[in-house]
C-alpha positions as CSV (number, residue, x, y, z in Angstrom):
1,M,-9.3,29.5,16.9
2,A,-12.3,27.6,15.6
3,V,-16.1,28.2,15.9
4,I,-18.1,25.0,15.3
5,E,-21.9,25.1,15.3
6,T,-24.5,22.4,14.7
7,K,-27.7,23.2,12.9
8,E,-30.7,21.7,11.0
9,V,-29.1,22.0,7.6
10,H,-25.4,21.2,7.4
11,E,-23.3,19.3,4.9
12,K,-21.6,17.2,7.6
13,E,-23.8,14.6,9.3
14,L,-22.1,15.1,12.7
15,L,-23.0,18.8,12.6
16,K,-26.7,18.4,11.9
17,T,-29.2,18.8,14.7
18,H,-29.7,15.5,16.5
19,Y,-33.1,14.4,17.7
20,Y,-33.6,11.8,20.4
21,K,-36.7,9.9,21.7
22,A,-36.5,11.6,25.1
23,S,-37.8,14.5,27.1
24,Y,-36.0,17.8,27.7
25,E,-35.2,16.7,31.3
26,Q,-33.7,13.4,30.2
27,I,-31.4,15.0,27.6
28,K,-30.5,17.8,30.0
29,Q,-29.6,15.3,32.8
30,I,-27.4,13.0,30.6
31,F,-25.7,16.0,29.1
32,L,-24.8,17.4,32.5
33,E,-23.5,14.0,33.5
34,I,-21.4,13.8,30.4
35,L,-20.0,17.3,31.0
36,K,-19.0,16.4,34.5
37,S,-17.3,13.2,33.4
38,L,-15.4,15.3,30.8
39,K,-14.3,17.7,33.5
40,H,-16.2,20.6,32.1
41,N,-17.0,23.5,34.4
42,I,-20.8,24.1,34.1
43,I,-21.2,27.9,34.1
44,S,-24.9,28.2,33.7
45,V,-28.1,26.2,33.1
46,N,-31.0,28.2,31.8
47,D,-34.2,26.1,31.6
48,D,-36.2,29.1,30.2
49,F,-34.1,29.0,27.0
50,G,-32.9,25.4,27.2
51,E,-29.2,26.5,27.2
52,I,-26.3,25.0,29.1
53,F,-23.0,26.9,29.0
54,S,-19.8,25.1,30.0
55,E,-16.0,25.4,29.6
56,V,-12.7,23.8,29.9
57,P,-9.4,25.6,29.2
58,H,-9.4,26.7,25.5
59,L,-12.9,25.4,24.8
60,T,-16.4,26.8,25.6
61,C,-19.7,25.2,24.7
62,T,-23.2,26.4,24.6
63,A,-25.7,23.6,24.2
64,K,-29.3,24.3,23.1
65,I,-31.8,21.6,24.1
66,I,-35.3,21.9,22.7
67,M,-38.2,19.6,23.4
68,Q,-40.2,19.4,20.1
69,T,-42.8,17.0,21.6
70,P,-42.8,15.1,24.9
71,K,-40.9,12.3,23.1
72,E,-38.7,14.2,20.8
73,T,-35.9,16.5,21.9
74,S,-33.1,18.1,19.9
75,I,-29.6,19.2,20.9
76,D,-27.3,21.7,19.1
77,F,-23.9,23.0,20.0
78,Y,-22.0,26.3,19.6
79,I,-18.4,25.7,20.4
80,N,-15.5,28.1,20.5
81,S,-12.2,26.2,20.5
82,E,-8.9,28.1,21.0
83,Y,-6.2,25.5,20.8
84,L,-2.9,26.4,19.1
85,F,-3.3,23.3,16.8
86,M,-6.2,21.2,15.8
87,S,-8.9,23.5,17.2
88,S,-11.6,22.1,14.9
89,A,-10.6,18.5,15.5
90,K,-10.9,19.0,19.3
91,A,-14.4,20.5,18.9
92,Y,-15.5,17.7,16.5
93,K,-14.2,15.2,19.0
94,F,-16.2,16.7,21.8
95,I,-19.4,16.8,19.8
96,K,-18.9,13.2,18.6
97,E,-18.2,12.0,22.2
98,V,-21.3,13.8,23.6
99,L,-23.7,12.6,20.8
100,Q,-22.4,9.0,21.0
101,R,-22.9,8.9,24.8
102,I,-26.5,10.3,24.5
103,Q,-27.3,7.8,21.8
104,N,-26.0,5.0,24.0
105,K,-28.9,5.8,26.4
106,Y,-31.6,7.3,24.2
107,E,-32.7,6.3,20.7
108,L,-31.7,8.6,17.9
109,K,-34.8,9.7,16.1
110,G,-33.0,11.4,13.2
111,L,-30.8,14.3,12.0
112,G,-32.1,17.7,10.8
113,L,-35.7,16.5,11.0
114,H,-37.3,20.0,10.8
115,A,-35.2,21.6,8.1
């Protein structure tokens, strides 16, 4: 079992909070599209707290989307991966895939900008 969490200050670049030049709604919509394409079951979307909870067998993800300004939105992940082998690797792969696909559509403003 592995728990992987992204945050403002982290030694690994991949696991730092990512900021994009986009609104909350834009990041939320593309993230939901990505989840559907990755066959994730979307359990809940809570706009009051900016949280989206999804799962596939052996992996759950809580994403936290925060609009800092109308043109700057961050996304963080809390992932619980329960694969017999390579739990961390599968979680990292998921994070990398999601962030790359967001960045293909919206400009990356920076990593850990508000540390």
